[in-house]
C-alpha positions as CSV (number, residue, x, y, z in Angstrom):
1,X,-23.1,-10.2,-29.0
2,X,-22.3,-13.4,-27.2
3,X,-20.6,-13.4,-23.9
4,X,-17.8,-15.8,-25.1
5,X,-17.1,-13.5,-28.0
6,X,-16.5,-10.5,-25.8
7,X,-14.8,-12.0,-22.6
8,X,-11.9,-14.2,-22.1
9,X,-12.5,-16.7,-19.2
10,X,-9.8,-18.2,-17.1
11,X,-10.1,-21.5,-15.3
12,X,-10.0,-21.8,-11.5
13,X,-6.5,-21.4,-10.2
14,X,-5.3,-18.7,-12.9
15,X,-4.5,-15.5,-11.0
16,X,-4.8,-12.2,-12.7
17,X,-5.2,-8.7,-11.5
18,X,-7.1,-7.7,-14.7
19,X,-5.0,-4.4,-14.7
20,X,-7.6,-2.8,-12.4
21,X,-5.9,0.1,-10.7
22,X,-5.4,0.0,-7.0
23,X,-3.8,2.7,-4.8
24,X,-0.4,1.8,-3.8
25,X,1.2,2.1,-0.4
26,X,4.7,1.7,1.0
27,X,4.6,-0.1,4.2
28,X,7.7,0.1,6.7
29,X,8.4,-2.7,8.9
30,X,11.4,-2.0,11.2
31,X,13.8,-0.1,8.8
32,X,12.6,-1.9,5.6
33,X,10.1,-0.2,3.1
34,X,8.2,-2.3,0.6
35,X,5.3,-1.6,-1.7
36,X,1.9,-3.0,-1.4
37,X,-1.2,-2.6,-3.7
38,X,-3.5,-5.2,-1.8
39,X,-4.4,-3.2,1.2
40,X,-7.7,-1.9,2.8
41,X,-9.2,-0.4,5.9
42,X,-11.3,-3.4,7.6
43,X,-12.8,-1.7,10.6
44,X,-13.7,1.8,12.0
45,X,-13.4,1.5,15.8
46,X,-10.8,0.7,16.4
47,X,-9.5,1.9,13.1
48,X,-7.8,-1.3,11.7
49,X,-6.0,-1.7,8.4
50,X,-5.1,-4.9,6.5
51,X,-2.1,-5.6,4.2
52,X,-1.6,-8.6,2.1
53,X,2.1,-9.7,1.8
54,X,3.6,-12.4,-0.4
55,X,5.2,-15.2,1.8
56,X,8.3,-15.3,-0.2
57,X,9.3,-11.6,0.5
58,X,11.8,-10.6,3.1
59,X,9.2,-8.2,4.4
60,X,6.9,-11.2,5.3
61,X,9.6,-12.6,7.8
62,X,10.2,-9.1,9.3
63,X,6.4,-8.7,9.7
64,X,6.1,-12.0,11.6
65,X,8.8,-10.9,14.2
66,X,7.7,-7.3,14.5
67,X,5.0,-5.7,16.6
68,X,4.3,-2.8,14.4
69,X,4.4,-1.3,10.9
70,X,3.5,2.0,8.9
71,X,1.5,2.5,5.9
72,X,2.6,5.6,3.8
73,X,0.8,6.9,0.9
74,X,3.1,8.9,-1.5
75,X,2.0,11.3,-4.3
76,X,2.5,10.2,-8.0
77,X,5.7,12.4,-8.2
78,X,7.3,9.5,-6.2
79,X,6.2,6.7,-8.7
80,X,9.8,5.9,-9.6
81,X,10.8,5.5,-5.9
82,X,7.7,3.5,-5.2
83,X,8.5,1.2,-8.1
84,X,12.2,0.7,-7.0
85,X,11.1,-0.3,-3.5
86,X,8.7,-2.9,-4.9
87,X,11.3,-4.3,-7.2
88,X,14.2,-4.7,-4.8
89,X,14.7,-6.9,-1.7
90,X,15.6,-5.4,1.6
91,X,18.0,-8.1,2.6
92,X,20.0,-7.4,-0.5
93,X,19.9,-3.5,-0.8
94,X,19.3,-0.5,1.4
95,X,16.2,0.9,-0.1
96,X,16.6,4.2,1.6
97,X,20.0,4.8,-0.4
98,X,18.5,3.8,-3.7
99,X,15.3,6.1,-3.3
100,X,16.5,9.2,-1.0
101,X,13.2,9.2,0.5
102,X,13.0,11.2,3.8
103,X,12.2,8.9,6.8
104,X,12.3,8.7,10.5
105,X,11.2,6.4,13.3
106,X,7.4,6.7,14.1
107,X,6.0,8.6,16.9
108,X,4.1,5.7,18.5
109,X,5.8,2.7,16.8
110,X,9.4,1.4,16.3
111,X,9.2,1.0,12.6
112,X,10.0,4.0,10.2
113,X,7.6,6.3,8.5
114,X,8.2,8.2,5.2
115,X,7.9,11.9,5.7
116,X,7.4,12.5,2.0
117,X,4.1,10.8,2.4
118,X,0.7,12.6,2.0
119,X,-1.0,10.3,4.6
120,X,0.8,8.0,7.2
121,X,-0.8,5.3,9.3
122,X,1.2,4.1,12.4
123,X,0.0,0.6,13.1
124,X,0.4,-1.9,16.1
125,X,0.1,-5.5,14.6
126,X,-3.0,-7.2,15.9
127,X,-3.0,-10.5,14.2
128,X,-2.3,-12.3,10.9
129,X,-4.1,-14.9,8.7
130,X,-2.0,-17.4,6.7
131,X,-3.1,-18.3,3.1
132,X,-1.2,-20.5,0.6
133,X,1.0,-17.9,-0.9
134,X,0.1,-14.7,0.9
135,X,-0.4,-13.6,4.6
136,X,-2.9,-10.9,5.6
137,X,-1.6,-8.7,8.4
138,X,-4.0,-6.6,10.5
139,X,-2.8,-3.4,12.3
140,X,-4.5,-1.2,14.7
141,X,-4.0,2.5,13.6
142,X,-2.5,4.3,16.7
143,X,-1.6,7.4,14.9
144,X,-2.4,9.1,11.6
145,X,-0.5,11.9,9.9
146,X,-1.9,14.0,7.0
147,X,0.0,16.4,5.1
148,X,-1.9,19.8,5.5
149,X,-3.9,20.9,2.5
150,X,-2.8,18.1,0.3
151,X,-5.2,15.2,0.8
152,X,-8.2,16.2,-1.2
153,X,-8.4,14.4,-4.5
154,X,-8.5,17.5,-6.6
155,X,-5.2,18.8,-4.9
156,X,-3.0,15.7,-5.2
157,X,-2.3,13.0,-7.6
158,X,-2.3,9.6,-5.7
159,X,-0.4,6.7,-7.1
160,X,-2.4,3.8,-8.7
161,X,-1.0,0.5,-9.7
162,X,-2.4,-1.6,-12.5
163,X,-0.1,-4.6,-12.5
164,X,2.8,-5.5,-14.9
165,X,4.7,-2.2,-14.2
166,X,1.8,0.0,-15.1
167,X,0.9,3.1,-13.0
168,X,-1.4,5.9,-13.2
169,X,-3.1,8.6,-11.1
170,X,-6.3,10.2,-10.2
171,X,-5.7,13.0,-12.8
172,X,-9.2,14.4,-13.0
173,X,-11.4,13.3,-10.1
174,X,-14.9,14.5,-10.2
175,X,-17.1,15.1,-7.1
176,X,-20.7,14.0,-7.9
177,X,-23.8,15.5,-6.3
178,X,-27.0,13.3,-6.1
179,X,-30.4,14.3,-5.1
180,X,-31.5,12.5,-2.0
181,X,-34.3,9.9,-2.7
C-alpha cells in the first residue's frame, strides 16, 4: 500500500499527541498540585528531572517564584483524582478538597508531597527554559520515596495518559529475556 493511503500527514505547526500513552505525574509546587504528562529524567548524577508546563497555567507562575517542587506518581486507582487535578485551576479551587488525597510538606523541600503516591521525587529547582507556549523546568532530585513492595510493574498499575481524556494502565507488563550477543 502507498504511504499516503495509510497515514494522515499534518503540516508543520499542527500539534498532536497521537494518543500515545505517557505516564502521568502529579507535580506539587507549594500547596498546589497539577497533572503533567510531559516529563522525563534528564541526568543520572546528579539525578535531574524535567517537567513541561503550559505557560497559561497558574502552576507556571508558581514554579517561576518557587525554589522547589515534587513529582508524585499515583497508581491507576487514583485516575479520577489525577483527572480532576488536571482539569481544575489552583487559583480557583482547593484541589486537596476535591480529591481527598493525603498530602504533607516534603522532607527536603517546602512544597507538598502526596503520600498516596507509589514514587515521590522531591526536587530543588535548577533552571528553566522558555519556549513559545510551554516552559521546561529542571529539578535536582534531593529525596526519593518509594512505597515498599509496590513499584514493580507486575505489582502495580501505573496511570498512562493518551490525551483527550483517555487513560489506561500497564495491565499486563511482560519481562523479556534476551540472549547476549
